[in-house]
N, C-alpha and C positions, 0 to 999 in steps of 0.2 A: 427718389427717396432721400430725405434730408440726412445729414450727418448724425443728428440727434436720434432719428429713427433707426439708422443703421447700428448705432452704439447700443440702443435699447435691445435690438434684436440679438446682437452678439452677446450682450450680458445675459439675456434670458437663456440663450442656448448653452452658454458656459455653465450656468447654474443647474441646468437640467440635463447636461450631457451624460452624467453617470446613470440617469434613469431612462432617458428617452433616446439618447444618441443623436440628438437633432443636429449637432455640428460635426463631431468627430466620430461618432459611432461608439458603441459600448466596447471597452477594452476586452480582449478575448478572455482574460482571467476573471472577468466580472459578468460574463454572459449568463443569463438565467437559463435554467433547464428548458428544453424544448417542450412544447405542448404534448408531444408524443411521450416524452419521458415522464411528464407529470401524470398523464393518463395511465401509464404503466404502474407508477407508484400507487395510484388510487385502485387500480385493478387488483394489485397484490396486497392491498390493505396496509401499505407503508406510508409513513408520514414524511413530508418534506423535512430535511434536516436529520433524518434517522442516522444513527451511528453506522459507520461503514467498516467493512472487512473485505480484503482482496485476496484471492488465490490465483496463482499463476501455475500453469502446467506447460513445461517446455515441449514435451513430445507432441502434445496436441496443438501447440502454438495458440493458446487461449488464455484469457484473463477473465476471471469471474468477479463480479461485484455483488456482495451480499449486504443487506441492510437489516438493522435490528427492528423487530416488530415490538409492539407494546408489551407482549408477553416476555420479552427478553431474549427469545430465540431469534436467530437470523434467518431471513428468507432470501432466496436467490433473486436478484433484481435483473441482471443481464450478463451475458457472456460476450466479450469483445475479442476479435481476432488480434493476436500478436503478429503483426506483419513482418517483424524481423527480431531475431535474437541471435547472438553469436556464440561460437564455441560448440561444445558437445554436451551430452548429458553428464552431469557432475558439477561440483561446486567451483566457484572461483577460488584460486589459490594464491595468485600473485599479480602484482601490477604488470599490465601488458600482455597477459595471457588471453585477453579478449573473451574470457568466459563470463556468461551471465550468472549471477549468484544464485545459489539455492540455500534455503534456510528460512528462519523466522525473523522478520524485521518489523520495526515500528516507525511510523511516519508522524512527525509533529508538524504543526503549522509552519515552523521555521524551515522545514525541508521542502516546502512548496515553492516553486520557482515560476513566477509569472512572466519573467523576462528571458526564458530559455531560447536559445537559437534553434531548438527543435520544437517550436511553437509554444508548448507548455510542458512542464515536467515536475516531477518530485523525486528527491533523492531517496533511494531505497534504504539508506542507513548502513551500507556496507563500508567497513567491516563492523559487525556487531561483536558482542562479548565472546560468542563462540568462535567467530573467525579470528579474533585477536588471540584467544587462547591457543589456537592452532597456528599462530604466527602467519596468518594470511594477510596479504597486502593488496591495496587498491583504493581507489577513491572515485568520487563523482559517478557512481553507478546509479542510473536513473530509470524511471518509467517516463517515456516522453513520446511526443508525436514525431512525424517526419518519416516513419517507416525505414529507418536505417539504424544499424546498431554496431557498436564495437565494445560489447560487454554489457549493454543495457537491454531493456525490453521496450521495443518500439511498437506503437499503435498508430492508427491514422490520426490526423489532426482533429477530425470530427469526434473520434472516440475519446481522445485525451481531453477535449473541451468538456465533454459530458462527465467523465470521471473526475476531472478537476472541480467542476461545479458541485458534484455530489459531496466531495471532500470538503470544499469550502462551506457548504451549507451545514455539514455535520459539525465542523469546527465552530461555526457561528451558533449552533444549537447547544454547544457545550462539550462535545467530544474532544478530549485533550490530545488524543493520538489514535491513529487507526493501524491495525496490524496488516502486514502483507506476508503471506506464506508462499514461498516459491519452491515448487516441487519439480523433479525431473519428469514425472508422469503421475498418473492417478495411482495413489499408493495402496492399491489392493494387494492382498496376500499373494495372488497369482503374479501380478506385475513385479513385485519385489522379489519373489522366489526365482524368477527368470535370471536375476543377476547374482544369485548365490555364488559365492566364491570370487566375485568381482571386486575391484579396488574399492568401490564405494558402497558395498553391500551393508556394512555396519553403520555407516553414516545414514544411508537411506532407511534402515530399520529404525534408527533413532527418529528420523523425520516422520516415519509412519506412525509413531506414538501420538504425535500432535495431530496428525491428519485423522487418525481414528477417533480421537476425542471429539473433534468437531463433527465428524460424520455421525456419531452416536447422539450427540447432545444439541447440535446446531448452535453451539456457543463456542467462540474461540477460547482455548484455554489460556490461562496465565502461564508464561514461559520464563524459565530461568536457565542459567548456565552454571553447572557445578561439576568440578573435576573433568572439565573439557567435554561435557555432554549436555545436551538439552534435557531439562526436566520440566514436568508439566503439572499444573495445579488447576483444578476445575473451579475453585471458588477462592476469593481473597482470604477467607478464614483458614484455608488449608495451606497457605503459604507459610513455611517456617519463619520464625522471627528473625533469623539472621539474614534471610533474603530481604525482609522488609527494612531492616536497618541498612543494609547495603544499598537498597533502592533509594532510600531517603538521603543517604550521605554521599552516594556516588563512588564510594570506595569499594574495593574488592577484597574480601577476606582471604585467608591463606588457602582455602579450598577453591578459590576462583568463583565463589557463589555470587551471582548478580542476577537480579530480576530484570529482564529486558522488556516485559510487558507492563503496561500501566495497571494500577490496581483499580482505577475507576475509568 
C-alpha cells in the first residue's frame, strides 16, 4: 500500500472514529445505548433522551433509573445492583467517615466525569444545602464503576456505562439536571417505624415526605431547604417566591431557604 493510500485511510478513520470506532474505538463515555436497552425503552413507551431520575436504596443495594414519559409521569426503566457502598444506614456527616450520603441531590452536566479512574462517574453533589446547614463535610462523593467504595455508590462498569449514556442523552435532549434521591431503605411507614427512637428517625421521616410524593404522583418533587429541613413542592407555581429568588441568585436568605431542585 502506498504512503498516499495509508494517509487517506488514517485520515478517513480519524474523521469517522467518533461514529464508527474504525481506528481507536468509541470512547466509553460516548458509547451508544445497547440494542437491548433501546428495545426496553420501546417496550415501556419511553423515548430516547427522556428526562432521568435516580433512586438509591442502601439496604437493598440497588439503584433505580426512572425516565419521563410523554405524559410527564416517570416510568421505571431498570434496576441496577449497587455492588458496593460503604458505612452503615444513616447520612454522611464528616470527611473521612466513609459513609455513603443519604438525601436529595441534583446532578448537572458539569458533574459528569468521563475520565474517572473508576471507569465512569458522576459527582452526587454532596454536600448539598441541607448537609451544609448541618455542618456536614466531605467531597468527591460519586456514583461510579469499579465495584469498590469509600463513601461512594459503586456499580459495575457495564451498568455505569448504561446509566451514563442515559444521562448524556437526557442532557442532549434538554434536561438541565437530574435528581438523585438516596435513601437508607424503602421509606414505607412500617420500615420507618422500626427505627422510632433511633438517632436518624427524624431525618428519615423528613426523607419519607419526598419519597411519598413520588410514590403517589410518579413525579419527583421540587425540593428546597429551609430552617435545616427539606421542604417539598409538587409544582413550580407552588414554590414560594423567596425560594425562586434564592434559586436564581445563589444566595441564602436568613432562614436558610434555598431551592436545590431545578424548576425545569
